[in-house]
N, C-alpha and C positions, 0 to 999 in steps of 0.2 A: 436678632433684633427689629421688631416694628418700628415708625416714629409714630407716637400718638399726638394729634393734636385736640383743642376743642371746639364744641360744638354745642348746640340747642337741640336737642329732642324731645317733641312736645310742647312746646315750650320751656324746658326745663334747662340752665346750662351743665352741661356735661364736661370733666374735664380727661374720661378714660374711655372713651366714646371712637373718634374717627381714626383710622389707621389711615398715615398717610403712604405708608408703604407698603409694596405686597409680600408673599413671604418669601418672594425669591431678592427685596431687601432694593426692591424701584422704587420710584418715588412716582403714586398717579396722584392728578387734582380732580380734586370732586369738583362736580355741576354745580353752579350759581342756580339757585331758585327763583327768583322772578324777573321776569322775562318779558313784561309786558313792555307796548310801543304806542310814543306817541304818537297822536294824528298828524299827517305832511310828513312823516320822515319817511326815507327811501330804504326799507330794509335791501339787508344783502340773501345773495341767493341762500344761504345756509340757513335762514331764516321760513319756516311755513307757516306762522301767523299771518294775524291781518292787525292792522296798526289799531290800536282803543282809540272810541270816538270820546271817551271819558276824558282823556290827556290830551291840552290841546297846547301848545308853543305858543305858551305868552310868557312875557317880562316878568318877574317878579312872583311866579308861581312856584316854580322849581327852586330846591335848593341842595347843595351836593355834599354828602360828608365826604370825608378824604382823609388820606396820610399822607404827607411830603414824600414818607419814606417808601411808599407801594409803586411800584411801578405802576400797577392796571387804574390804582387811583391817579398818578400822575398823567396818566393819558388824557384823562378826562380836563384837569386843570390844563391842561395845553391847549386843545382844542377851545376851552373858555376863554384863554389868552390871547390868541392866535387870529378869534372871531371878535373878540373884545367884549365878550358876553358875563363881563365884572359885575357892571349894575344889573344886568338882566336876572342871574345865576348867584346867588350868595352860597359860601360855602362855611363848614365846618371842620375843625381840626383837630383828629384824634393825637392822642401822645404817641411819638415815633416807636414808645415801649411796649409791646403789648404781652402783659403776663398772663397769669392761671384767667384773668379774670373777662380776658378777650379784652379788646381795643376801647381808650379808655379817653374822658374827656379832662385831661387839667389843663382848664385857662392861665393856669398859675406859671404855666412854662411856656419859654420863650418860642416862637412860631406856632404853637397850639390855642384852640378857644374852646368856649361853652360847647355844648348843645344850644345853636341859636336858638331853636324850635323850641324843642321840649324839656329843657335843662336836666337830660338827662345824666346818670353820671358814667354810662356805661352803650356802647354802640347796639349789644346784644338787646337793650330795652327798646329801641326802635323796632327791631325785628318779630316782638313779642305784640308789638302796640300794632303792627300791619298783619300780623298774622298769630294770633294765641297759639297756635298750636304748632309753631314752626318747628321742622328738622330740620336742621342745616348747618352752617359754616356760615358763621359771624364776619362778610367781607367785607372791603371796601373797595370800588368805591359805591356809594350806594345813593340814587337819585330818588329823591323824596315830594310827591308832589303834595302842596299845602291847600288844597281847596278838598282833594278827595282824601286826604290823611293819612296815605298808604305809601308804599315802595313800591314805586315804577318800576322800578331796573337794578339788577345791582352786577352786568354783565359789562367787563369794561370797552369790548369793543363793540356792543351795540349800543352803551349810551353818545361814544365819540359818534357813530352813523347818527344818530337821532339829533343832537347837536349840530354837528358837520351841514343835515341836509333840511332839517324840522326849523332847523332855527335861524338861519341865514339874513332873513327881515327883521329879526332881533339885534345880530350882533352889529355893535358899533363900526366893524371891519368888513370890506368886500373880497373874503376870502372863502375861496371853494375846496375845501380839501377830500372832496370826493367828486370829483368833472367825471359826467356821464359817459364824456367821452375817449376814460382810461379807466373807468371805475372798476370795469371788468379786472383789470392789471393789477389795480389795486388791491382789490380785495383777495385775489390770487395770490399778491406777494406777502397781507397778512399772514395769511394760512400759512405759507411756504416758510416764515419766519416764527410763525408762532412755536412747534415743536421741539427742533434744532437750537433755537437762540431764545426765546422768550421765556418759554417752557424748559430747554435744555441746563440755564445757569442751574435752575433749580433740581432738576431730574439729576443734575450731578452732583450738588450740593447736600441732597434728601437721599442720597441714595446710601444702603447699609450694607450694602456687599461689593466686592471688587468689579463684580461684572456689569452691571447695571451704570457702577460709574466711569468704569471704560468707553459703553457705549455712548452714554450721553456726551462724553468730552470730546471725543473721536467725530459724533455728530454734529457736536457747537463750532468744534474749529472749520471743519468741512465747511460746515454755513458760513463762518465770518469770512472763510477762505474765500468762498465763493464771491460774494457778494462787495468783497473789498475789489476782484477783478471786476466786476459789474461797475463799480459806482468809480474806474479808471476813464472809464469813455459819456460818463452821463452825471451830472449833478447830484440827483436825486435818486429814490430805487426806482422809482415810476418813468425818470422821464426827464423835465426840464422845470421840475414844476413841486414845492412842496404837496403832501398828500397827507392822506392816515395813515400811509404806511409808511410812511419815515418818522410820525408820532412813535408810533408800535416799535419802531428799530430804538428808536433813541431813548427812549423809557430804561431800554437793558442796557445800551452803551455807557450812558452817563454812569452809569451804578456802575460799570464793567469791572474796570484798574481798583477803584477802591474798594468795591467789596465783594464781586464774583471771584474777583481773580485768588485773592487770599482764602478768604471765609467760605465761600462752597468750592475752591481747590481748581477752580477752572486758570490755570495758572503754565499752559503753553504757552502763551503768551500776550502780553495787554496788548489794547482798542491803541495805546498811544504807538504802539510799535508799528500797526499798517500803514502803509504807504495813502492807502486812499479814505479808511473807514475812520482815521487819525482828524485830517481834517473835515470830512462831511461829517463830525460828529462837530467839531468848532462851528459849524456854518450853519448846520440846525439849532444850534444853543444860542447860538448869534442873532435867528430871527427874531420882530417883534415883538416881547411877551415875556420868551419861551424863560430865559436867564431867571427871569423873578419866579418860577415857578420851583426853582432847582435850589432843593435845601440838603447840602450834605453833611452837614449836622447830624439832620433827621436820618437819614440814610443810615449813615454808619453808626448811629446809635440804636439803630433797628435791628439791625441784622447783627453788629454784635453781640447784643444783649439780649436778644428776644428771642435766640435756637439755642439754648445750655445742652440739645445733644452736639450742638458742632462747637459751640466754641462755650463752653460750662464756666470759666471763668469770668465771664461777659467784659474782656480787656477791650478795646477800641483802637484798631489800627491805626497806625499815624498817618501812612504814606498813603498815595505818590503826589508832590506836587504837582500839578497839572493845570494848565493857565488855558482855558474854555475860549477866552476872548484873542489869545492873540490870533494872528490874520490866518485866512485858511485857502485865498485863492479859486475857490472853487465858482465865481463868479465867473471865470475865462469860459467853463463848459456850455455855457447859456449863450454865450455873444456872440 
């Protein structure tokens, strides 16, 4: 059995085209398609393109389309909050439930909004407006330019780098999430945690055969064990300061015990059972603006109701009851 997902094909919505697993039963994530760069941003080493001068870093010009449920979109909300970009970059929030028609705007639902720019019913309408012949999956986050009337980028790692380096003069908080002195290390960590951890939970949850599942789970918990050891001696992943690497780790960890442990069968161990990952998670959660970006209701509804191949009855698991605001004592590592 292969897992099917919905996508656009030549601008038309299809529900029977994109195969998310290969013939071996392993999950294969599709590539994002809009990969432009805002001028003045520092491109990470894996990008060979140049920033596009059409896109200038201006307050009020760009708009983010997000889901509170999605870990990739959550990354962009975190950078926006930590840098104080809320007034400079507005957001539209889709419904946590994603059905056959894809991400939908349901402003009547708590925590959701209308499409503030185009009054669209579905997110796919924006993709078609940006490219009438689009052939791609319709994903969040989306960074939209209101001046050029198009999608700038829909790859989370690239959007957060554009915000953290191109919008430092725009944000209300003087926060540097990708310092030049350690940027190479930050980029290496983001790459290192992506496959076994960020994508690893999906590789486990969407596997349709035992072998790929076992491989994903083993790599996932080997990586979690490794970073738990690292965090015994330093406050954050790249040292003594919060960076993009922590943002990329946080959005997986905050979902882990409530969703990935049960829903995706990543049940070797809870994050709250780790000596260092658990207080580290609370430390990041308690950074200014972070807690406001976390909506566990949206997170749990999305995962337990959106993946009928994994949880066909749509029953939302109740636990666990975790206190993310509890003291963590991590500041001692930087004193």
